Biopython code that builds the backbone (N, CA, C, O; Angstrom):
import numpy as np
from Bio.PDB.StructureBuilder import StructureBuilder

atoms = [
    (1, "MET", "N", (-34.322, 55.385, 52.463)),
    (1, "MET", "CA", (-32.924, 55.676, 52.681)),
    (1, "MET", "C", (-32.587, 55.427, 54.146)),
    (1, "MET", "O", (-33.362, 55.760, 55.043)),
    (2, "ASN", "N", (-31.456, 54.857, 54.364)),
    (2, "ASN", "CA", (-30.996, 54.573, 55.719)),
    (2, "ASN", "C", (-30.036, 55.682, 56.131)),
    (2, "ASN", "O", (-28.853, 55.634, 55.792)),
    (3, "TYR", "N", (-30.519, 56.654, 56.839)),
    (3, "TYR", "CA", (-29.685, 57.794, 57.206)),
    (3, "TYR", "C", (-28.594, 57.417, 58.198)),
    (3, "TYR", "O", (-27.655, 58.188, 58.395)),
    (4, "THR", "N", (-28.692, 56.262, 58.819)),
    (4, "THR", "CA", (-27.666, 55.835, 59.770)),
    (4, "THR", "C", (-26.500, 55.129, 59.079)),
    (4, "THR", "O", (-25.481, 54.861, 59.714)),
    (5, "ARG", "N", (-26.634, 54.830, 57.809)),
    (5, "ARG", "CA", (-25.644, 54.031, 57.089)),
    (5, "ARG", "C", (-24.234, 54.603, 57.161)),
    (5, "ARG", "O", (-23.290, 53.862, 57.436)),
    (6, "PHE", "N", (-24.069, 55.888, 56.925)),
    (6, "PHE", "CA", (-22.741, 56.484, 56.898)),
    (6, "PHE", "C", (-22.427, 57.288, 58.158)),
    (6, "PHE", "O", (-21.450, 58.034, 58.198)),
    (7, "SER", "N", (-23.252, 57.132, 59.170)),
    (7, "SER", "CA", (-23.066, 57.872, 60.409)),
    (7, "SER", "C", (-21.934, 57.265, 61.239)),
    (7, "SER", "O", (-21.729, 56.051, 61.245)),
    (8, "LYS", "N", (-21.220, 58.121, 61.924)),
    (8, "LYS", "CA", (-20.161, 57.660, 62.828)),
    (8, "LYS", "C", (-20.716, 57.391, 64.233)),
    (8, "LYS", "O", (-20.028, 56.815, 65.075)),
    (9, "ALA", "N", (-21.954, 57.807, 64.478)),
    (9, "ALA", "CA", (-22.566, 57.618, 65.796)),
    (9, "ALA", "C", (-22.807, 56.133, 66.058)),
    (9, "ALA", "O", (-23.015, 55.351, 65.130)),
    (10, "THR", "N", (-22.774, 55.764, 67.320)),
    (10, "THR", "CA", (-23.026, 54.373, 67.691)),
    (10, "THR", "C", (-24.409, 54.175, 68.289)),
    (10, "THR", "O", (-24.886, 53.045, 68.390)),
    (11, "THR", "N", (-25.059, 55.271, 68.687)),
    (11, "THR", "CA", (-26.426, 55.194, 69.208)),
    (11, "THR", "C", (-27.261, 56.287, 68.543)),
    (11, "THR", "O", (-26.736, 57.305, 68.093)),
    (12, "PHE", "N", (-28.556, 56.056, 68.493)),
    (12, "PHE", "CA", (-29.474, 56.998, 67.868)),
    (12, "PHE", "C", (-30.717, 57.147, 68.725)),
    (12, "PHE", "O", (-31.170, 56.195, 69.360)),
    (13, "ASP", "N", (-31.257, 58.342, 68.735)),
    (13, "ASP", "CA", (-32.501, 58.596, 69.442)),
    (13, "ASP", "C", (-33.656, 58.015, 68.618)),
    (13, "ASP", "O", (-33.801, 58.336, 67.439)),
    (14, "PHE", "N", (-34.463, 57.174, 69.231)),
    (14, "PHE", "CA", (-35.540, 56.494, 68.522)),
    (14, "PHE", "C", (-36.503, 57.477, 67.860)),
    (14, "PHE", "O", (-36.825, 57.331, 66.681)),
    (15, "ASP", "N", (-36.961, 58.476, 68.611)),
    (15, "ASP", "CA", (-37.933, 59.426, 68.072)),
    (15, "ASP", "C", (-37.357, 60.227, 66.901)),
    (15, "ASP", "O", (-38.046, 60.472, 65.910)),
    (16, "GLU", "N", (-36.105, 60.626, 67.020)),
    (16, "GLU", "CA", (-35.458, 61.369, 65.939)),
    (16, "GLU", "C", (-35.318, 60.488, 64.692)),
    (16, "GLU", "O", (-35.578, 60.930, 63.573)),
    (17, "ALA", "N", (-34.910, 59.255, 64.903)),
    (17, "ALA", "CA", (-34.761, 58.331, 63.780)),
    (17, "ALA", "C", (-36.107, 58.090, 63.104)),
    (17, "ALA", "O", (-36.193, 58.106, 61.876)),
    (18, "LEU", "N", (-37.144, 57.871, 63.882)),
    (18, "LEU", "CA", (-38.465, 57.629, 63.328)),
    (18, "LEU", "C", (-38.981, 58.852, 62.573)),
    (18, "LEU", "O", (-39.589, 58.706, 61.513)),
    (19, "ASP", "N", (-38.749, 60.050, 63.101)),
    (19, "ASP", "CA", (-39.154, 61.272, 62.407)),
    (19, "ASP", "C", (-38.466, 61.394, 61.053)),
    (19, "ASP", "O", (-39.093, 61.788, 60.069)),
    (20, "LYS", "N", (-37.179, 61.058, 61.001)),
    (20, "LYS", "CA", (-36.452, 61.135, 59.734)),
    (20, "LYS", "C", (-36.953, 60.095, 58.738)),
    (20, "LYS", "O", (-37.054, 60.375, 57.544)),
    (21, "ILE", "N", (-37.265, 58.909, 59.220)),
    (21, "ILE", "CA", (-37.784, 57.856, 58.350)),
    (21, "ILE", "C", (-39.143, 58.248, 57.796)),
    (21, "ILE", "O", (-39.409, 58.047, 56.611)),
    (22, "ILE", "N", (-40.002, 58.802, 58.633)),
    (22, "ILE", "CA", (-41.329, 59.231, 58.197)),
    (22, "ILE", "C", (-41.220, 60.360, 57.174)),
    (22, "ILE", "O", (-41.955, 60.378, 56.186)),
    (23, "ALA", "N", (-40.306, 61.302, 57.410)),
    (23, "ALA", "CA", (-40.107, 62.410, 56.465)),
    (23, "ALA", "C", (-39.615, 61.888, 55.118)),
    (23, "ALA", "O", (-40.060, 62.361, 54.072)),
    (24, "ALA", "N", (-38.701, 60.919, 55.132)),
    (24, "ALA", "CA", (-38.199, 60.338, 53.889)),
    (24, "ALA", "C", (-39.313, 59.595, 53.153)),
    (24, "ALA", "O", (-39.404, 59.674, 51.928)),
    (25, "ALA", "N", (-40.150, 58.884, 53.881)),
    (25, "ALA", "CA", (-41.261, 58.167, 53.255)),
    (25, "ALA", "C", (-42.257, 59.136, 52.636)),
    (25, "ALA", "O", (-42.832, 58.839, 51.589)),
    (26, "ALA", "N", (-42.468, 60.274, 53.254)),
    (26, "ALA", "CA", (-43.395, 61.274, 52.719)),
    (26, "ALA", "C", (-42.866, 61.872, 51.411)),
    (26, "ALA", "O", (-43.649, 62.256, 50.542)),
    (27, "ARG", "N", (-41.546, 61.951, 51.273)),
    (27, "ARG", "CA", (-40.944, 62.499, 50.050)),
    (27, "ARG", "C", (-40.841, 61.462, 48.934)),
    (27, "ARG", "O", (-40.558, 61.822, 47.792)),
    (28, "PHE", "N", (-41.065, 60.191, 49.238)),
    (28, "PHE", "CA", (-40.911, 59.120, 48.266)),
    (28, "PHE", "C", (-41.958, 59.238, 47.168)),
    (28, "PHE", "O", (-43.151, 59.333, 47.455)),
    (29, "ASN", "N", (-41.523, 59.233, 45.926)),
    (29, "ASN", "CA", (-42.424, 59.376, 44.787)),
    (29, "ASN", "C", (-42.674, 57.997, 44.164)),
    (29, "ASN", "O", (-41.821, 57.474, 43.447)),
    (30, "VAL", "N", (-43.837, 57.418, 44.437)),
    (30, "VAL", "CA", (-44.145, 56.080, 43.927)),
    (30, "VAL", "C", (-44.321, 56.072, 42.416)),
    (30, "VAL", "O", (-44.212, 55.014, 41.797)),
    (31, "ASP", "N", (-44.588, 57.215, 41.808)),
    (31, "ASP", "CA", (-44.754, 57.283, 40.360)),
    (31, "ASP", "C", (-43.451, 56.985, 39.624)),
    (31, "ASP", "O", (-43.479, 56.650, 38.440)),
    (32, "ARG", "N", (-42.324, 57.099, 40.293)),
    (32, "ARG", "CA", (-41.026, 56.846, 39.662)),
    (32, "ARG", "C", (-40.603, 55.386, 39.759)),
    (32, "ARG", "O", (-39.570, 55.012, 39.204)),
    (33, "VAL", "N", (-41.376, 54.554, 40.450)),
    (33, "VAL", "CA", (-41.052, 53.144, 40.597)),
    (33, "VAL", "C", (-41.591, 52.391, 39.386)),
    (33, "VAL", "O", (-42.772, 52.499, 39.056)),
    (34, "LYS", "N", (-40.727, 51.633, 38.729)),
    (34, "LYS", "CA", (-41.132, 50.863, 37.548)),
    (34, "LYS", "C", (-41.719, 49.529, 37.990)),
    (34, "LYS", "O", (-41.183, 48.860, 38.873)),
    (35, "GLN", "N", (-42.817, 49.159, 37.369)),
    (35, "GLN", "CA", (-43.493, 47.906, 37.710)),
    (35, "GLN", "C", (-42.559, 46.714, 37.543)),
    (35, "GLN", "O", (-42.581, 45.791, 38.357)),
    (36, "GLU", "N", (-41.736, 46.727, 36.490)),
    (36, "GLU", "CA", (-40.828, 45.594, 36.270)),
    (36, "GLU", "C", (-39.762, 45.503, 37.359)),
    (36, "GLU", "O", (-39.285, 44.407, 37.654)),
    (37, "ASP", "N", (-39.377, 46.629, 37.964)),
    (37, "ASP", "CA", (-38.425, 46.596, 39.076)),
    (37, "ASP", "C", (-39.056, 45.953, 40.307)),
    (37, "ASP", "O", (-38.399, 45.202, 41.028)),
    (38, "VAL", "N", (-40.317, 46.248, 40.542)),
    (38, "VAL", "CA", (-41.028, 45.655, 41.679)),
    (38, "VAL", "C", (-41.156, 44.152, 41.475)),
    (38, "VAL", "O", (-40.927, 43.373, 42.400)),
    (39, "ALA", "N", (-41.521, 43.747, 40.269)),
    (39, "ALA", "CA", (-41.676, 42.323, 39.980)),
    (39, "ALA", "C", (-40.354, 41.592, 40.129)),
    (39, "ALA", "O", (-40.317, 40.477, 40.650)),
    (40, "ARG", "N", (-39.279, 42.199, 39.684)),
    (40, "ARG", "CA", (-37.955, 41.575, 39.769)),
    (40, "ARG", "C", (-37.511, 41.456, 41.223)),
    (40, "ARG", "O", (-36.895, 40.458, 41.597)),
    (41, "ALA", "N", (-37.807, 42.439, 42.035)),
    (41, "ALA", "CA", (-37.390, 42.417, 43.442)),
    (41, "ALA", "C", (-38.140, 41.349, 44.227)),
    (41, "ALA", "O", (-37.614, 40.811, 45.201)),
    (42, "GLY", "N", (-39.345, 41.045, 43.819)),
    (42, "GLY", "CA", (-40.154, 40.051, 44.536)),
    (42, "GLY", "C", (-40.027, 38.653, 43.982)),
    (42, "GLY", "O", (-40.701, 37.737, 44.454)),
    (43, "GLY", "N", (-39.186, 38.471, 43.001)),
    (43, "GLY", "CA", (-39.049, 37.164, 42.377)),
    (43, "GLY", "C", (-40.007, 37.057, 41.198)),
    (43, "GLY", "O", (-40.667, 38.024, 40.817)),
    (44, "GLY", "N", (-40.062, 35.910, 40.658)),
    (44, "GLY", "CA", (-40.920, 35.676, 39.489)),
    (44, "GLY", "C", (-42.371, 35.497, 39.898)),
    (44, "GLY", "O", (-42.695, 35.447, 41.085)),
    (45, "PRO", "N", (-43.243, 35.401, 38.895)),
    (45, "PRO", "CA", (-44.659, 35.179, 39.208)),
    (45, "PRO", "C", (-44.852, 33.774, 39.781)),
    (45, "PRO", "O", (-44.025, 32.891, 39.557)),
    (46, "PRO", "N", (-45.929, 33.573, 40.509)),
    (46, "PRO", "CA", (-46.160, 32.242, 41.073)),
    (46, "PRO", "C", (-46.394, 31.225, 39.959)),
    (46, "PRO", "O", (-46.918, 31.559, 38.896)),
    (47, "ASP", "N", (-46.001, 29.992, 40.215)),
    (47, "ASP", "CA", (-46.208, 28.926, 39.231)),
    (47, "ASP", "C", (-47.706, 28.704, 39.048)),
    (47, "ASP", "O", (-48.468, 28.668, 40.014)),
    (48, "GLU", "N", (-48.112, 28.555, 37.778)),
    (48, "GLU", "CA", (-49.515, 28.237, 37.513)),
    (48, "GLU", "C", (-49.720, 26.751, 37.700)),
    (48, "GLU", "O", (-48.876, 25.935, 37.328)),
    (49, "GLU", "N", (-50.843, 26.420, 38.276)),
    (49, "GLU", "CA", (-51.124, 24.998, 38.544)),
    (49, "GLU", "C", (-51.808, 24.366, 37.376)),
    (49, "GLU", "O", (-52.124, 23.177, 37.414)),
]
sb = StructureBuilder()
sb.init_structure("model")
sb.init_model(0)
sb.init_chain("A")
sb.init_seg("    ")
for serial, (resi, resn, name, xyz) in enumerate(atoms, 1):
    if name == "N":
        sb.init_residue(resn, " ", resi, " ")
    sb.init_atom(name, np.array(xyz, "f"), 0.0, 1.0, " ", f" {name:<3s}", serial, name[0])
structure = sb.get_structure()
């Protein structure tokens, strides 16, 4: 999640931003990610030779 997306601020403290990003990543549940969504986001499978 990009916590700066809806912010009205024009500058951000690097350490604070990094702490928030790390906290969000720690809360991220990889078990809820569908394999087909990952495949679709990365494009199709490589061409077989």
